[in-house]
C-alpha positions as CSV (number, residue, x, y, z in Angstrom):
1,M,86.3,0.8,82.6
2,S,83.5,-0.9,84.5
3,L,80.9,1.5,86.4
4,V,80.1,1.7,90.1
5,S,77.4,1.3,91.2
6,V,75.2,4.9,91.8
7,D,71.8,6.3,90.7
8,P,72.3,8.3,88.3
9,K,69.7,11.3,89.4
10,G,71.1,10.8,93.2
11,V,74.7,12.5,94.8
12,L,78.3,11.3,94.5
13,V,81.0,12.1,97.5
14,A,84.1,11.9,97.7
15,G,85.6,11.4,101.1
16,A,84.1,9.6,104.1
17,G,85.5,11.5,106.9
18,I,83.6,14.1,108.8
19,G,82.7,16.3,106.7
20,G,81.8,13.9,103.7
21,L,79.6,11.4,106.3
22,A,78.2,15.1,107.6
23,T,77.3,16.2,103.4
24,A,76.0,12.9,102.9
25,L,73.3,12.5,106.1
26,A,72.6,16.1,105.8
27,L,71.5,15.5,101.6
28,A,70.1,11.9,102.4
29,R,67.8,13.9,105.0
30,T,66.5,15.8,101.8
31,G,65.5,13.2,100.0
32,A,68.6,12.7,97.8
33,N,70.2,9.4,97.1
34,V,73.8,9.4,98.4
35,T,76.7,7.7,97.4
36,V,79.8,8.2,99.3
37,L,83.5,7.4,97.3
38,E,86.3,6.9,99.9
39,R,90.1,6.2,99.0
40,A,90.7,3.8,102.6
41,A,90.1,0.4,102.7
42,A,88.7,0.6,106.1
43,F,88.2,3.2,108.3
44,G,90.6,3.7,111.7
45,E,91.0,5.9,114.5
46,V,92.6,8.8,113.1
47,G,92.9,11.7,114.8
48,A,92.4,12.5,118.6
49,G,90.3,15.0,119.9
50,I,88.0,17.5,118.4
51,Q,86.1,20.4,119.7
52,L,82.8,21.1,118.7
53,G,81.5,24.8,119.5
54,P,77.9,25.4,119.5
55,N,78.1,26.5,115.9
56,A,78.5,22.8,115.1
57,V,76.1,21.1,117.8
58,R,73.3,23.0,116.3
59,C,73.5,21.3,113.1
60,L,74.1,18.3,114.4
61,S,71.4,18.3,117.1
62,A,69.2,19.6,113.7
63,W,70.1,15.9,112.2
64,G,68.7,14.4,115.4
65,L,72.3,13.4,116.5
66,G,72.0,15.8,119.7
67,H,71.1,12.8,122.3
68,D,73.8,10.6,121.0
69,L,76.4,12.8,120.7
70,C,76.2,13.9,124.3
71,A,76.7,10.7,125.3
72,I,80.1,10.0,123.8
73,A,81.3,13.5,124.3
74,A,82.3,15.8,127.4
75,Q,81.0,18.9,128.0
76,P,84.2,20.9,129.5
77,Q,83.0,23.6,131.9
78,R,85.6,26.0,131.4
79,L,88.3,27.2,128.9
80,Q,91.5,28.6,131.3
81,V,94.3,30.0,129.2
82,R,97.3,29.8,131.1
83,D,101.3,30.4,131.1
84,A,103.1,28.1,129.7
85,H,106.1,28.9,131.8
86,T,104.8,29.5,135.5
87,H,101.2,28.1,134.5
88,R,99.8,31.4,136.0
89,P,96.3,31.8,134.0
90,L,95.6,34.4,132.2
91,G,92.1,34.2,131.5
92,A,89.2,32.1,131.5
93,L,85.7,31.8,129.5
94,R,82.8,29.9,131.5
95,L,81.7,27.1,129.1
96,G,79.0,24.3,130.5
97,A,75.8,25.6,131.2
98,H,77.0,29.3,130.5
99,F,77.7,28.2,127.1
100,Q,73.8,26.4,126.7
101,A,72.2,29.9,128.0
102,R,74.1,32.2,125.9
103,Y,73.6,29.7,122.9
104,G,71.7,27.3,122.7
105,Q,73.6,24.3,122.5
106,P,76.5,23.5,124.8
107,Y,80.5,23.3,124.1
108,L,81.5,19.7,123.8
109,T,84.8,17.9,122.9
110,A,84.8,14.4,121.8
111,H,87.2,11.7,119.8
112,R,87.0,12.1,116.5
113,A,86.8,8.5,115.5
114,D,83.5,8.7,118.0
115,L,82.1,11.5,116.0
116,H,83.2,9.6,112.4
117,A,81.3,6.4,113.9
118,L,78.3,8.2,114.9
119,L,78.0,10.0,111.6
120,L,78.5,6.6,109.4
121,D,75.8,5.0,111.7
122,A,73.3,7.8,111.2
123,S,74.2,8.2,107.4
124,Q,74.1,4.4,106.6
125,R,70.4,4.4,108.3
126,A,69.7,7.3,106.3
127,G,69.8,5.2,103.2
128,V,73.6,6.7,102.3
129,A,75.9,3.7,100.4
130,V,79.4,4.5,101.3
131,Q,82.1,2.2,99.2
132,T,85.6,2.1,100.7
133,D,88.7,1.5,98.9
134,I,87.8,3.8,95.7
135,A,90.2,6.3,94.7
136,I,89.1,9.2,92.9
137,E,91.6,10.5,89.7
138,K,89.8,12.8,87.3
139,V,86.9,14.3,88.0
140,A,84.5,16.2,85.1
141,S,80.9,18.2,84.3
142,D,78.9,19.1,82.1
143,A,75.0,19.9,81.7
144,I,73.6,16.5,82.3
145,E,76.2,15.2,85.1
146,A,79.2,15.2,86.9
147,R,81.8,12.3,86.3
148,A,84.2,10.5,88.7
149,F,87.0,8.7,87.4
150,C,89.0,6.4,90.0
151,Q,90.8,3.3,90.6
152,K,89.6,0.6,93.1
153,G,91.7,-1.8,94.8
154,G,94.5,0.1,92.9
155,E,94.1,-1.6,90.2
156,N,90.6,-1.8,88.8
157,R,89.8,1.5,86.8
158,V,86.0,2.5,87.3
159,E,83.9,5.8,86.6
160,A,80.7,6.8,88.6
161,A,78.4,9.7,87.6
162,A,75.7,11.5,89.2
163,Q,73.4,14.9,88.9
164,A,76.5,16.4,91.3
165,L,79.7,15.8,92.9
166,I,81.0,16.7,96.1
167,G,84.3,17.1,97.2
168,C,84.9,16.4,100.7
169,D,88.3,14.6,99.9
170,G,90.0,17.1,102.8
171,L,92.9,19.0,102.8
172,W,94.8,17.2,99.3
173,S,92.0,17.0,97.4
174,A,91.7,15.4,94.3
175,V,88.6,16.8,93.0
176,R,90.3,20.1,93.7
177,A,93.0,19.8,92.2
178,Q,91.1,18.9,89.0
179,L,88.5,21.7,89.5
180,L,90.9,24.5,90.3
181,N,94.5,23.6,89.2
182,D,95.7,25.8,92.1
183,G,98.6,23.5,93.5
184,P,98.9,22.1,96.5
185,P,98.4,24.0,100.4
186,S,101.4,25.4,101.9
187,A,103.2,24.6,104.8
188,T,103.2,27.0,107.7
189,G,106.5,25.7,109.2
190,H,104.2,24.7,112.1
191,L,104.3,21.2,113.4
192,A,101.5,19.2,115.6
193,Y,101.8,16.8,117.8
194,R,98.9,14.5,119.4
195,A,98.3,12.0,122.0
196,L,95.8,11.1,124.3
197,L,96.1,10.0,128.0
198,P,93.6,8.2,130.8
199,A,92.4,11.0,132.2
200,A,93.2,9.5,136.0
201,D,96.8,10.0,134.6
202,A,96.8,14.1,134.5
203,A,99.1,15.6,136.3
204,N,98.2,17.4,139.7
205,G,97.6,20.7,138.5
206,V,95.2,19.4,135.2
207,S,91.5,20.0,135.5
208,P,90.1,17.1,133.4
209,H,87.0,19.3,133.1
210,E,88.5,22.1,131.3
211,V,89.8,23.2,127.9
212,T,93.2,23.9,128.8
213,V,95.8,26.1,127.2
214,W,99.1,27.1,127.7
215,L,100.6,30.0,125.7
216,G,104.6,30.5,125.0
217,P,106.6,31.5,122.8
218,Q,106.3,30.1,119.3
219,M,104.1,27.8,120.7
220,H,101.2,26.2,122.7
221,V,99.3,23.4,124.1
222,V,95.7,22.1,124.6
223,C,94.3,19.5,126.8
224,Y,90.8,19.0,126.8
225,P,88.5,16.4,128.0
226,V,87.0,13.4,125.4
227,R,85.2,10.1,125.5
228,A,82.5,11.3,128.3
229,G,85.8,12.7,130.3
230,G,87.1,9.1,130.8
231,W,90.5,10.4,128.3
232,L,92.4,13.5,127.8
233,N,93.1,14.8,124.4
234,L,96.9,16.7,124.3
235,V,97.5,19.1,121.0
236,A,101.0,20.6,121.8
237,V,101.9,22.8,118.2
238,V,105.5,24.2,117.8
239,H,107.7,25.7,115.2
240,G,109.7,23.5,113.2
241,S,109.5,21.8,110.2
242,A,109.8,18.2,109.4
243,E,112.7,16.7,107.7
244,A,112.7,16.5,103.9
245,G,110.9,13.5,102.6
246,A,108.6,13.1,105.6
247,S,105.0,12.0,106.0
248,R,101.8,14.6,106.4
249,R,100.6,12.5,109.9
250,S,103.4,9.9,111.1
251,W,103.8,7.9,114.3
252,A,106.4,10.1,116.9
253,Q,109.4,8.0,117.5
254,P,110.8,8.0,121.0
255,A,113.1,10.9,119.6
256,D,110.4,12.8,118.4
257,V,108.8,13.1,121.8
258,C,112.2,14.3,123.4
259,T,112.1,17.5,120.6
260,L,108.8,18.0,121.5
261,L,109.9,18.4,125.4
262,T,112.7,20.4,124.2
263,S,110.6,22.5,122.0
264,L,109.4,23.6,125.3
265,P,112.0,25.7,126.4
266,G,110.8,27.1,130.4
267,A,107.7,25.5,130.1
268,H,106.4,24.7,133.9
269,P,106.5,21.3,135.8
270,V,102.6,20.6,135.5
271,L,102.8,21.3,131.5
272,Q,106.3,18.9,131.0
273,D,104.7,16.5,133.8
274,L,101.7,16.3,131.3
275,V,103.4,16.0,128.4
276,G,105.8,13.5,129.7
277,A,102.5,11.0,130.9
278,A,101.3,10.6,127.2
279,S,102.2,8.1,125.5
280,G,101.2,7.0,121.2
281,W,102.2,10.3,120.0
282,T,101.4,11.1,116.4
283,R,103.3,14.1,114.5
284,W,101.6,15.9,111.9
285,T,103.1,18.9,109.5
286,L,100.3,21.4,109.8
287,H,99.5,23.2,106.0
288,D,96.6,25.7,105.0
289,R,95.1,27.8,102.2
290,D,94.8,31.8,102.4
291,P,91.4,32.2,102.9
292,L,88.8,32.3,100.0
293,T,88.0,35.5,97.8
294,S,85.3,34.4,96.4
295,P,82.5,31.6,95.9
296,T,83.9,30.0,92.1
297,A,86.5,28.4,94.6
298,C,83.6,26.4,96.4
299,A,81.4,25.3,93.7
300,Q,81.6,25.0,89.7
301,G,78.8,23.5,87.8
302,R,77.5,20.2,89.1
303,I,80.8,19.9,91.5
304,A,81.2,21.6,94.8
305,L,83.9,21.9,97.3
306,L,83.1,21.9,101.0
307,G,85.7,21.3,104.3
308,D,89.3,21.0,104.1
309,A,89.3,20.4,100.2
310,A,87.5,23.9,100.4
311,H,89.1,25.8,102.8
312,P,91.6,23.9,104.9
313,M,92.6,26.2,108.1
314,R,94.9,26.6,110.7
315,P,93.7,24.6,114.2
316,Y,94.0,28.0,116.1
317,L,90.2,28.5,116.6
318,A,89.6,25.1,116.7
319,Q,87.0,25.4,113.9
320,G,87.7,23.1,111.0
321,A,85.2,20.3,111.1
322,A,82.7,23.0,112.7
323,M,82.9,24.6,109.2
324,A,82.6,21.2,107.3
325,I,79.9,20.5,109.4
326,E,78.1,24.1,108.8
327,D,78.7,24.1,104.9
328,A,76.9,20.3,105.2
329,A,74.0,21.5,107.0
330,A,74.2,25.2,104.2
331,L,74.5,22.5,101.5
332,A,71.5,20.5,102.1
333,Q,69.6,23.7,102.6
334,A,70.4,24.8,98.9
335,W,69.7,21.7,97.6
336,G,65.9,21.4,99.1
337,D,65.3,24.7,98.0
338,T,66.3,24.8,94.8
339,P,65.0,21.2,94.0
340,G,66.1,19.4,90.4
341,E,68.3,22.9,89.6
342,V,71.6,21.0,90.5
343,S,73.7,23.7,89.6
344,L,71.5,26.9,91.0
345,A,72.2,24.6,94.4
346,L,75.4,24.3,94.6
347,K,76.2,28.1,93.4
348,H,73.5,29.0,96.1
349,Y,75.8,27.0,98.7
350,A,78.5,28.6,97.6
351,A,77.3,32.1,98.0
352,S,76.2,31.1,101.5
353,R,79.7,30.0,102.8
354,W,82.8,31.4,101.4
355,Q,82.6,34.9,103.3
356,R,82.0,33.1,106.7
357,N,84.5,30.8,105.7
358,A,87.1,33.3,104.7
359,R,86.9,35.3,108.1
360,V,87.6,32.0,110.2
361,Q,90.5,31.1,108.3
362,A,92.0,34.5,108.6
363,K,91.2,34.7,112.1
364,A,92.6,31.5,112.9
365,R,95.8,32.5,111.4
366,R,95.6,35.5,113.5
367,N,95.1,33.8,117.0
368,G,98.3,31.9,116.0
369,R,100.9,35.2,116.0
370,I,98.9,35.6,118.9
371,F,99.1,32.2,120.8
372,H,102.7,32.0,120.1
373,A,103.6,35.8,120.6
374,Q,106.5,36.9,121.8
375,G,108.0,40.1,123.5
376,V,105.8,43.2,123.4
377,L,102.8,42.0,121.6
378,R,103.0,38.5,123.8
379,A,103.0,41.3,127.1
380,A,100.1,43.1,125.1
381,R,98.1,40.1,125.0
382,D,98.4,39.1,128.5
383,L,97.5,42.7,129.5
384,A,94.4,42.3,127.0
385,M,93.1,38.9,128.5
386,R,93.7,39.9,132.0
387,W,91.6,43.6,131.5
388,G,88.9,42.3,129.1
389,G,88.0,39.1,130.9
390,E,85.7,36.8,128.7
391,R,85.0,39.5,126.3
392,V,88.3,38.7,124.5
393,L,88.0,34.6,124.7
394,D,84.3,34.9,123.8
395,T,83.4,34.6,119.8
396,P,79.7,35.4,119.3
397,W,79.9,35.7,115.5
398,L,81.3,32.3,115.5
399,Y,79.1,30.5,117.8
400,G,75.8,32.5,117.7
401,G,76.4,32.3,113.4
402,G,76.1,29.2,111.0
């Protein structure tokens, strides 16, 4: 078994997604020597849009990325919630300058690939080494080091060792499987369809300068600008399960899009036209785990978990990537506060993060029930938004924290 070229006094990061690159950049800024191991042979534009609340933008700005982030992202001026059947407004929340003044940072929306490219460039300029086509199969640690046993190129077995190993390898984390042995995440019974379309092709009645959410029984659709406002990201979440053997993510076929349209019974023509105008749909089967119950689910010894590897959550609070970015900032803070004390640093990181992440996980699940409500609960939701106004839609504990 050959060795991967890694500084034994450095840090191994498993996964070069948004969470992994944020972690690598944040640690590199403390002076750590970081190597990222990525399963994929090359990076691609997987996914579509991402919402970045002030809590996430605050971290990215602290790493010197604020200016470049604003150049690639859009800054929607309002969140507008509508009834999926009637297109009637249910509630609204001012974003734009209002959020900037309230929280000290804007609310931004971006394409995932653009944010990923920004983090990749920044981390490499900070000295991070990114090695692709390396799949972790097994991990171990002792009082001296953490080790990863991997396959490179699907054939050659390789080993890497460092002071610490941070598992940022997502929902289906191989690091978590080894560290916690708690089984796979659970299917939620929901499907997410995602697509992009040029902002110029937006249906009449859809603002390209807002985050618009249509709520209906057992479904909702979200639309918001990305790529500096030139494109719109669409996400439609419906109740249902993929057929047996279906992949967790797949390119949606025409029949799938017909299924999506029939999953929006009685949807207003504006919403139907918007969904029908988009192409290149992908379909995702949504999974999550129960909210965290202790810090040991985030770190043990010289191995820690971060982002979806530690606390996967449903998308109904738009905070999955933001929590990974916050995790990275907290890990770097703990690393810098306890130089040379690796296990203690990881323990402090886990203690500082598990309760906040558990709260976001629980809130996201609750939002899903509210978004997709029927009957009396749906009527109560609509009344609360109508009478409560912005107070119902804003989340100060979330956007002001981190």
